C-alpha positions in Angstrom: 132.2 126.1 25.1 134.8 128.5 25.8 138.0 128.4 23.2 139.9 127.3 26.5 137.9 124.3 27.5 137.7 123.0 23.7 141.4 123.0 23.5 141.6 120.9 26.6 139.2 118.5 25.0 141.2 118.4 21.7 144.2 117.6 23.7 142.8 114.7 25.9 141.3 113.4 22.3 145.0 113.1 21.1 145.8 111.2 24.2 143.2 108.3 23.5 144.7 105.0 23.6 144.1 101.6 21.7 142.6 98.6 23.7 141.8 94.6 23.1 138.4 94.2 24.4 137.3 90.9 25.4 134.2 89.3 23.5 133.1 86.5 25.8 131.6 83.0 24.1 129.2 83.3 21.0 131.6 81.3 19.1 132.7 77.6 18.9 135.4 76.9 21.6 139.1 76.4 20.1 140.4 72.8 20.5 143.6 74.7 21.6 144.0 74.8 25.2 146.4 77.8 25.1 143.8 80.1 24.0 142.1 82.8 26.1 139.8 81.7 28.3 137.7 82.7 31.2 137.9 79.6 34.0 140.3 77.6 32.2 143.8 77.4 32.7 147.0 75.6 31.5 150.3 74.8 33.0 153.6 73.2 32.8 153.7 69.4 33.0 153.4 68.5 36.9 152.4 71.9 37.8 149.3 72.0 40.0 146.6 74.8 41.0 148.1 77.3 43.4 147.3 77.1 47.0 145.9 79.6 49.2 145.3 78.5 53.0 145.3 75.2 52.0 142.8 75.0 49.5 143.5 75.6 45.6 142.6 78.5 43.8 140.6 78.8 40.6 141.6 80.4 37.2 139.5 83.2 36.7 141.4 84.3 33.2 144.1 82.9 30.9 145.2 85.1 28.2 147.2 84.1 25.2 149.3 87.5 24.5 149.6 86.8 20.8 145.8 87.1 20.4 145.5 90.6 21.6 145.4 92.9 18.7 146.6 95.5 21.5 149.5 94.4 23.6 150.9 96.4 26.4 154.6 97.0 26.7 154.6 95.1 30.0 153.6 92.1 28.6 156.7 91.8 26.3 158.3 88.6 26.4 155.0 86.9 28.0 153.3 84.3 25.8 150.4 83.5 28.1 149.2 84.4 31.5 146.9 83.0 34.2 145.1 84.8 36.8 144.3 83.0 39.6 142.0 83.8 42.7 141.1 82.0 46.1 137.4 80.8 46.7 136.4 82.6 50.0 137.3 86.3 49.5 138.2 89.4 47.5 142.0 90.0 48.4 141.6 93.5 48.8 145.0 95.2 49.5 146.7 91.8 49.6 150.1 91.6 47.8 150.7 89.4 44.9 150.7 85.6 46.0 148.5 86.2 49.1 144.8 85.1 47.6 145.7 85.8 44.0 148.4 84.9 41.6 149.2 85.8 37.8 151.5 83.0 36.4 153.3 84.2 33.4 154.8 81.6 30.8 157.5 82.8 28.0 156.4 79.8 25.7 153.3 78.1 24.7 155.2 74.8 23.9 154.9 72.2 26.3 151.7 73.7 28.2 149.0 71.3 29.3 145.4 71.8 30.5 145.1 72.0 34.3 142.6 69.9 36.2 140.5 72.5 38.1 137.1 73.4 39.7 135.7 76.5 39.0 132.8 75.8 41.2 129.8 78.2 40.1 131.6 80.0 37.5 131.2 78.9 33.9 134.1 78.4 31.5 134.0 80.9 28.1 136.4 81.2 25.3 137.5 84.7 24.7 137.8 86.6 21.3 139.4 90.1 21.5 138.4 93.4 19.6 140.5 96.3 18.8 139.4 99.7 19.7 141.6 102.7 19.3 139.4 105.7 21.2 139.5 104.6 24.7 139.4 107.7 27.2 140.2 108.0 30.5 137.9 108.8 33.5 137.4 112.1 35.0 140.1 111.7 37.7 142.2 109.9 35.8 142.4 112.3 32.8 143.5 114.9 35.4 147.0 113.0 35.2 147.3 113.8 31.5 145.4 117.3 31.3 144.4 120.0 33.1 140.5 119.8 33.5 139.8 123.1 35.5 138.6 125.2 32.1 136.4 121.8 31.4 134.9 121.7 34.9 134.1 125.5 34.6 132.3 125.0 31.4 128.8 123.2 31.1 128.9 122.3 27.6 132.6 121.1 27.9 131.9 118.8 31.0 128.9 117.3 29.3 131.3 116.7 26.2 133.8 115.0 28.4 131.2 112.6 29.8 129.2 112.2 26.3 131.5 112.6 23.5 134.3 110.0 24.5 134.3 106.4 24.4 135.0 104.1 27.6 134.9 100.5 27.7 134.0 99.1 30.8 134.4 95.4 30.1 137.6 93.2 30.3 140.3 94.7 28.4 144.0 95.0 28.0 145.6 98.7 27.3 143.4 101.6 27.0 142.6 103.0 30.2 141.1 101.6 33.5 137.5 102.3 33.7 136.9 103.8 37.0 134.0 103.7 39.3 134.4 105.5 42.6 137.6 107.3 41.8 140.9 107.4 39.7 142.2 104.1 39.6 145.7 105.4 38.4 147.6 105.2 35.2 151.2 104.1 36.4 152.0 100.5 35.3 148.6 99.7 34.4 148.3 96.4 32.3 144.7 95.4 32.3 141.1 95.2 33.7 138.8 92.4 34.2 135.0 93.2 34.7 132.3 91.6 36.3 131.1 89.0 33.5 127.6 87.9 33.6 128.2 85.0 31.2 130.8 83.7 33.5 129.0 84.3 36.5 131.8 86.6 38.3 131.1 89.9 40.0 133.7 91.9 42.0 131.6 92.8 44.9 128.8 94.8 43.4 129.2 94.9 39.8 132.8 96.0 39.9 136.1 95.8 38.3 139.3 94.6 39.0 142.7 96.0 37.9 146.0 95.1 37.5 149.5 96.5 37.1 152.9 95.3 36.4 156.2 97.2 37.1 159.0 97.4 34.8 160.8 94.7 37.2 158.1 92.3 36.7 156.3 92.7 40.2 152.2 92.9 40.0 149.9 94.4 42.1 146.0 95.0 42.0 143.1 97.3 43.0 139.3 97.0 42.8 136.2 99.3 42.7 132.7 98.6 42.6 129.3 100.1 42.9 
């Protein structure tokens, strides 16, 4: 490996990020409904499930922010969020509120379980594990370092793909785990993986990526195989 390529990899290693990675089920479900879940949700008294084209959406993911061992800065002031999706189509290229919706709550007090129908998807509680070495994928890493010397060096290229950890599951923080191409790092907050236990899949074993601007606007993207 050339010294230049080795220096680039060392620089990249200094930019690894911590992340909160989801562990789905495998433990006794908590009694508190305001904890993190797949396919369960709470809301304010009198609040109903959001609608899309005249039909109720379903809650794919509920996250209690205080449970996260790594909290992205974009979630400051948010106590709990719920990601809702429609039942009939992946809302590719649709803005927030059209086929998908994230509700934010600044406090847990007073939140009550929503009556929801998740259809074929199975509810599971979530525990969160901290990792401190999440690395970006090939295309997103170019936003951080010039990978030219790595690209020209077979040993360095192999090290990029084999000597760094990339966590492809549902996670908050860290880096988005790309599949087809770069996801983009600006405003990235979390990703939701295809979760076998839950029975949820983004197209062909894909991932959904969620971004929040400093002004509080959400957007999303998706990649799959």
